TORKOL-4160 file (C-alpha; in steps of 0.2 Angstrom, whole numbers, padded with zeros to 4 digits, m for minus):
246
<pt num="1" X="0312" Y="0374" Z="0805"/>
<pt num="2" X="0328" Y="0383" Z="0805"/>
<pt num="3" X="0328" Y="0401" Z="0810"/>
<pt num="4" X="0340" Y="0414" Z="0802"/>
<pt num="5" X="0355" Y="0409" Z="0814"/>
<pt num="6" X="0352" Y="0391" Z="0810"/>
<pt num="7" X="0353" Y="0395" Z="0791"/>
<pt num="8" X="0368" Y="0405" Z="0794"/>
<pt num="9" X="0376" Y="0391" Z="0804"/>
<pt num="10" X="0371" Y="0378" Z="0791"/>
<pt num="11" X="0379" Y="0389" Z="0777"/>
<pt num="12" X="0395" Y="0390" Z="0788"/>
<pt num="13" X="0395" Y="0371" Z="0791"/>
<pt num="14" X="0393" Y="0367" Z="0772"/>
<pt num="15" X="0407" Y="0379" Z="0768"/>
<pt num="16" X="0419" Y="0373" Z="0782"/>
<pt num="17" X="0416" Y="0355" Z="0782"/>
<pt num="18" X="0415" Y="0353" Z="0763"/>
<pt num="19" X="0421" Y="0367" Z="0752"/>
<pt num="20" X="0435" Y="0373" Z="0763"/>
<pt num="21" X="0441" Y="0356" Z="0768"/>
<pt num="22" X="0452" Y="0347" Z="0756"/>
<pt num="23" X="0452" Y="0329" Z="0753"/>
<pt num="24" X="0469" Y="0328" Z="0761"/>
<pt num="25" X="0463" Y="0336" Z="0777"/>
<pt num="26" X="0447" Y="0326" Z="0777"/>
<pt num="27" X="0457" Y="0309" Z="0777"/>
<pt num="28" X="0471" Y="0314" Z="0788"/>
<pt num="29" X="0461" Y="0322" Z="0802"/>
<pt num="30" X="0455" Y="0305" Z="0806"/>
<pt num="31" X="0473" Y="0299" Z="0809"/>
<pt num="32" X="0482" Y="0314" Z="0815"/>
<pt num="33" X="0477" Y="0327" Z="0828"/>
<pt num="34" X="0486" Y="0341" Z="0819"/>
<pt num="35" X="0475" Y="0340" Z="0804"/>
<pt num="36" X="0460" Y="0339" Z="0815"/>
<pt num="37" X="0466" Y="0356" Z="0823"/>
<pt num="38" X="0469" Y="0363" Z="0806"/>
<pt num="39" X="0451" Y="0359" Z="0801"/>
<pt num="40" X="0445" Y="0366" Z="0817"/>
<pt num="41" X="0454" Y="0383" Z="0814"/>
<pt num="42" X="0447" Y="0384" Z="0796"/>
<pt num="43" X="0429" Y="0379" Z="0802"/>
<pt num="44" X="0430" Y="0392" Z="0816"/>
<pt num="45" X="0436" Y="0405" Z="0805"/>
<pt num="46" X="0422" Y="0402" Z="0792"/>
<pt num="47" X="0409" Y="0403" Z="0807"/>
<pt num="48" X="0415" Y="0419" Z="0813"/>
<pt num="49" X="0417" Y="0427" Z="0796"/>
<pt num="50" X="0399" Y="0423" Z="0791"/>
<pt num="51" X="0391" Y="0429" Z="0807"/>
<pt num="52" X="0402" Y="0445" Z="0807"/>
<pt num="53" X="0387" Y="0457" Z="0803"/>
<pt num="54" X="0379" Y="0452" Z="0819"/>
<pt num="55" X="0394" Y="0454" Z="0830"/>
<pt num="56" X="0391" Y="0454" Z="0849"/>
<pt num="57" X="0399" Y="0447" Z="0864"/>
<pt num="58" X="0385" Y="0434" Z="0866"/>
<pt num="59" X="0387" Y="0429" Z="0848"/>
<pt num="60" X="0405" Y="0426" Z="0850"/>
<pt num="61" X="0402" Y="0414" Z="0865"/>
<pt num="62" X="0389" Y="0405" Z="0854"/>
<pt num="63" X="0401" Y="0404" Z="0839"/>
<pt num="64" X="0414" Y="0396" Z="0851"/>
<pt num="65" X="0402" Y="0384" Z="0858"/>
<pt num="66" X="0396" Y="0379" Z="0841"/>
<pt num="67" X="0414" Y="0377" Z="0835"/>
<pt num="68" X="0418" Y="0367" Z="0851"/>
<pt num="69" X="0404" Y="0355" Z="0848"/>
<pt num="70" X="0410" Y="0352" Z="0830"/>
<pt num="71" X="0427" Y="0349" Z="0836"/>
<pt num="72" X="0420" Y="0337" Z="0850"/>
<pt num="73" X="0411" Y="0327" Z="0836"/>
<pt num="74" X="0426" Y="0326" Z="0825"/>
<pt num="75" X="0437" Y="0321" Z="0839"/>
<pt num="76" X="0425" Y="0306" Z="0844"/>
<pt num="77" X="0427" Y="0301" Z="0825"/>
<pt num="78" X="0446" Y="0303" Z="0826"/>
<pt num="79" X="0447" Y="0292" Z="0842"/>
<pt num="80" X="0436" Y="0279" Z="0834"/>
<pt num="81" X="0447" Y="0278" Z="0818"/>
<pt num="82" X="0463" Y="0277" Z="0830"/>
<pt num="83" X="0455" Y="0262" Z="0838"/>
<pt num="84" X="0449" Y="0254" Z="0822"/>
<pt num="85" X="0449" Y="0236" Z="0828"/>
<pt num="86" X="0446" Y="0223" Z="0815"/>
<pt num="87" X="0443" Y="0236" Z="0802"/>
<pt num="88" X="0427" Y="0243" Z="0810"/>
<pt num="89" X="0428" Y="0260" Z="0803"/>
<pt num="90" X="0431" Y="0254" Z="0786"/>
<pt num="91" X="0417" Y="0242" Z="0787"/>
<pt num="92" X="0405" Y="0255" Z="0794"/>
<pt num="93" X="0412" Y="0270" Z="0786"/>
<pt num="94" X="0395" Y="0275" Z="0778"/>
<pt num="95" X="0386" Y="0273" Z="0795"/>
<pt num="96" X="0399" Y="0284" Z="0803"/>
<pt num="97" X="0398" Y="0297" Z="0790"/>
<pt num="98" X="0379" Y="0298" Z="0792"/>
<pt num="99" X="0379" Y="0299" Z="0811"/>
<pt num="100" X="0393" Y="0312" Z="0811"/>
<pt num="101" X="0383" Y="0323" Z="0799"/>
<pt num="102" X="0367" Y="0320" Z="0809"/>
<pt num="103" X="0376" Y="0326" Z="0825"/>
<pt num="104" X="0382" Y="0342" Z="0816"/>
<pt num="105" X="0365" Y="0346" Z="0810"/>
<pt num="106" X="0357" Y="0343" Z="0827"/>
<pt num="107" X="0370" Y="0354" Z="0835"/>
<pt num="108" X="0365" Y="0368" Z="0823"/>
<pt num="109" X="0347" Y="0366" Z="0828"/>
<pt num="110" X="0351" Y="0366" Z="0846"/>
<pt num="111" X="0362" Y="0382" Z="0846"/>
<pt num="112" X="0351" Y="0392" Z="0834"/>
<pt num="113" X="0336" Y="0388" Z="0845"/>
<pt num="114" X="0345" Y="0396" Z="0860"/>
<pt num="115" X="0351" Y="0412" Z="0852"/>
<pt num="116" X="0340" Y="0424" Z="0842"/>
<pt num="117" X="0351" Y="0435" Z="0831"/>
<pt num="118" X="0354" Y="0453" Z="0837"/>
<pt num="119" X="0349" Y="0463" Z="0822"/>
<pt num="120" X="0352" Y="0479" Z="0832"/>
<pt num="121" X="0370" Y="0476" Z="0834"/>
<pt num="122" X="0381" Y="0491" Z="0829"/>
<pt num="123" X="0390" Y="0482" Z="0815"/>
<pt num="124" X="0373" Y="0476" Z="0807"/>
<pt num="125" X="0366" Y="0494" Z="0808"/>
<pt num="126" X="0382" Y="0501" Z="0799"/>
<pt num="127" X="0380" Y="0488" Z="0785"/>
<pt num="128" X="0361" Y="0488" Z="0785"/>
<pt num="129" X="0360" Y="0497" Z="0769"/>
<pt num="130" X="0367" Y="0482" Z="0759"/>
<pt num="131" X="0367" Y="0467" Z="0771"/>
<pt num="132" X="0348" Y="0465" Z="0776"/>
<pt num="133" X="0344" Y="0458" Z="0759"/>
<pt num="134" X="0359" Y="0447" Z="0759"/>
<pt num="135" X="0355" Y="0440" Z="0776"/>
<pt num="136" X="0336" Y="0438" Z="0772"/>
<pt num="137" X="0329" Y="0420" Z="0776"/>
<pt num="138" X="0325" Y="0417" Z="0758"/>
<pt num="139" X="0342" Y="0421" Z="0752"/>
<pt num="140" X="0350" Y="0411" Z="0765"/>
<pt num="141" X="0339" Y="0396" Z="0761"/>
<pt num="142" X="0344" Y="0397" Z="0743"/>
<pt num="143" X="0362" Y="0399" Z="0748"/>
<pt num="144" X="0361" Y="0383" Z="0758"/>
<pt num="145" X="0352" Y="0374" Z="0745"/>
<pt num="146" X="0364" Y="0378" Z="0731"/>
<pt num="147" X="0379" Y="0374" Z="0742"/>
<pt num="148" X="0371" Y="0357" Z="0747"/>
<pt num="149" X="0368" Y="0351" Z="0729"/>
<pt num="150" X="0386" Y="0354" Z="0725"/>
<pt num="151" X="0400" Y="0346" Z="0733"/>
<pt num="152" X="0391" Y="0340" Z="0749"/>
<pt num="153" X="0379" Y="0330" Z="0739"/>
<pt num="154" X="0393" Y="0322" Z="0728"/>
<pt num="155" X="0403" Y="0317" Z="0743"/>
<pt num="156" X="0388" Y="0310" Z="0752"/>
<pt num="157" X="0384" Y="0299" Z="0738"/>
<pt num="158" X="0402" Y="0293" Z="0736"/>
<pt num="159" X="0402" Y="0289" Z="0755"/>
<pt num="160" X="0386" Y="0280" Z="0755"/>
<pt num="161" X="0387" Y="0270" Z="0739"/>
<pt num="162" X="0406" Y="0267" Z="0737"/>
<pt num="163" X="0403" Y="0248" Z="0738"/>
<pt num="164" X="0391" Y="0248" Z="0723"/>
<pt num="165" X="0404" Y="0258" Z="0712"/>
<pt num="166" X="0411" Y="0248" Z="0697"/>
<pt num="167" X="0430" Y="0250" Z="0698"/>
<pt num="168" X="0434" Y="0250" Z="0680"/>
<pt num="169" X="0431" Y="0258" Z="0663"/>
<pt num="170" X="0421" Y="0274" Z="0661"/>
<pt num="171" X="0415" Y="0275" Z="0679"/>
<pt num="172" X="0432" Y="0275" Z="0686"/>
<pt num="173" X="0440" Y="0287" Z="0673"/>
<pt num="174" X="0426" Y="0300" Z="0673"/>
<pt num="175" X="0423" Y="0304" Z="0691"/>
<pt num="176" X="0424" Y="0323" Z="0689"/>
<pt num="177" X="0413" Y="0323" Z="0674"/>
<pt num="178" X="0400" Y="0313" Z="0683"/>
<pt num="179" X="0401" Y="0324" Z="0698"/>
<pt num="180" X="0398" Y="0339" Z="0687"/>
<pt num="181" X="0384" Y="0331" Z="0678"/>
<pt num="182" X="0376" Y="0327" Z="0695"/>
<pt num="183" X="0378" Y="0345" Z="0701"/>
<pt num="184" X="0370" Y="0352" Z="0685"/>
<pt num="185" X="0356" Y="0339" Z="0686"/>
<pt num="186" X="0351" Y="0344" Z="0704"/>
<pt num="187" X="0353" Y="0363" Z="0699"/>
<pt num="188" X="0340" Y="0361" Z="0685"/>
<pt num="189" X="0329" Y="0351" Z="0696"/>
<pt num="190" X="0328" Y="0364" Z="0710"/>
<pt num="191" X="0326" Y="0377" Z="0697"/>
<pt num="192" X="0311" Y="0368" Z="0689"/>
<pt num="193" X="0304" Y="0365" Z="0707"/>
<pt num="194" X="0305" Y="0384" Z="0711"/>
<pt num="195" X="0295" Y="0389" Z="0696"/>
<pt num="196" X="0283" Y="0374" Z="0699"/>
<pt num="197" X="0287" Y="0365" Z="0682"/>
<pt num="198" X="0288" Y="0348" Z="0690"/>
<pt num="199" X="0284" Y="0338" Z="0674"/>
<pt num="200" X="0300" Y="0346" Z="0666"/>
<pt num="201" X="0311" Y="0337" Z="0678"/>
<pt num="202" X="0308" Y="0321" Z="0667"/>
<pt num="203" X="0317" Y="0329" Z="0653"/>
<pt num="204" X="0333" Y="0331" Z="0663"/>
<pt num="205" X="0332" Y="0312" Z="0667"/>
<pt num="206" X="0328" Y="0308" Z="0649"/>
<pt num="207" X="0343" Y="0318" Z="0642"/>
<pt num="208" X="0355" Y="0310" Z="0654"/>
<pt num="209" X="0349" Y="0292" Z="0650"/>
<pt num="210" X="0351" Y="0295" Z="0631"/>
<pt num="211" X="0369" Y="0301" Z="0634"/>
<pt num="212" X="0373" Y="0285" Z="0644"/>
<pt num="213" X="0361" Y="0273" Z="0634"/>
<pt num="214" X="0375" Y="0262" Z="0627"/>
<pt num="215" X="0384" Y="0259" Z="0643"/>
<pt num="216" X="0367" Y="0256" Z="0652"/>
<pt num="217" X="0361" Y="0243" Z="0639"/>
<pt num="218" X="0378" Y="0234" Z="0638"/>
<pt num="219" X="0384" Y="0234" Z="0656"/>
<pt num="220" X="0372" Y="0228" Z="0669"/>
<pt num="221" X="0383" Y="0233" Z="0684"/>
<pt num="222" X="0385" Y="0251" Z="0677"/>
<pt num="223" X="0367" Y="0252" Z="0673"/>
<pt num="224" X="0362" Y="0248" Z="0691"/>
<pt num="225" X="0375" Y="0260" Z="0698"/>
<pt num="226" X="0369" Y="0274" Z="0686"/>
<pt num="227" X="0351" Y="0271" Z="0692"/>
<pt num="228" X="0356" Y="0272" Z="0710"/>
<pt num="229" X="0366" Y="0288" Z="0707"/>
<pt num="230" X="0351" Y="0296" Z="0697"/>
<pt num="231" X="0338" Y="0292" Z="0709"/>
<pt num="232" X="0348" Y="0297" Z="0724"/>
<pt num="233" X="0353" Y="0314" Z="0715"/>
<pt num="234" X="0335" Y="0318" Z="0712"/>
<pt num="235" X="0329" Y="0313" Z="0729"/>
<pt num="236" X="0343" Y="0323" Z="0737"/>
<pt num="237" X="0338" Y="0339" Z="0727"/>
<pt num="238" X="0319" Y="0337" Z="0730"/>
<pt num="239" X="0321" Y="0333" Z="0748"/>
<pt num="240" X="0333" Y="0348" Z="0752"/>
<pt num="241" X="0321" Y="0359" Z="0742"/>
<pt num="242" X="0306" Y="0353" Z="0752"/>
<pt num="243" X="0315" Y="0354" Z="0769"/>
<pt num="244" X="0321" Y="0372" Z="0766"/>
<pt num="245" X="0306" Y="0379" Z="0758"/>
<pt num="246" X="0291" Y="0369" Z="0765"/>
């Protein structure tokens, strides 16, 4: 179970590794060290910004250690891509992505387990009248959940199932629309789960299937890709909710 610092670091990771990392930087950091350093600068800035209310010398040290571990993991991936013999990184890109993110999550668990947040810090006490509620575990859990079901979930699906994707027609031309639908779908699912209306989740899937019925019935390849996307989307939302709240 993540403690408060773990939730804060997870929030920083989702922001720094997805929302504040452009597609251009994400691709070029594997080829050019300069872009990897730019990513590290952005990531470290996010980490320090989000932990600002708990400011202390010891937290500064742990932030630097956390950022260094992130850099080390990304540097290993950078070296692996630079070597890239016989198209290894292209062939196993999904595996590399999973291992990369797993290592980042493990680093969050490791660092947060070593360092309890100092809620007696001067800055935290100064901001206590409006910061305590914002940094409560429940609020941080919801923030992590909402951040995850957005861009990270879309990117993860794209990375893991790129080979199943049809490269023509509606699937190719409506990537942004599909991504938006996926985000809304997961948002509705976690909302229904939070109010314990589990049966209502089926209505979301039904509405989505009706909208895509023609493509599903006429194109087997699209239908299979659609089914994979829907099941993974639902699974990611349900799993993330259960991990964070149960």
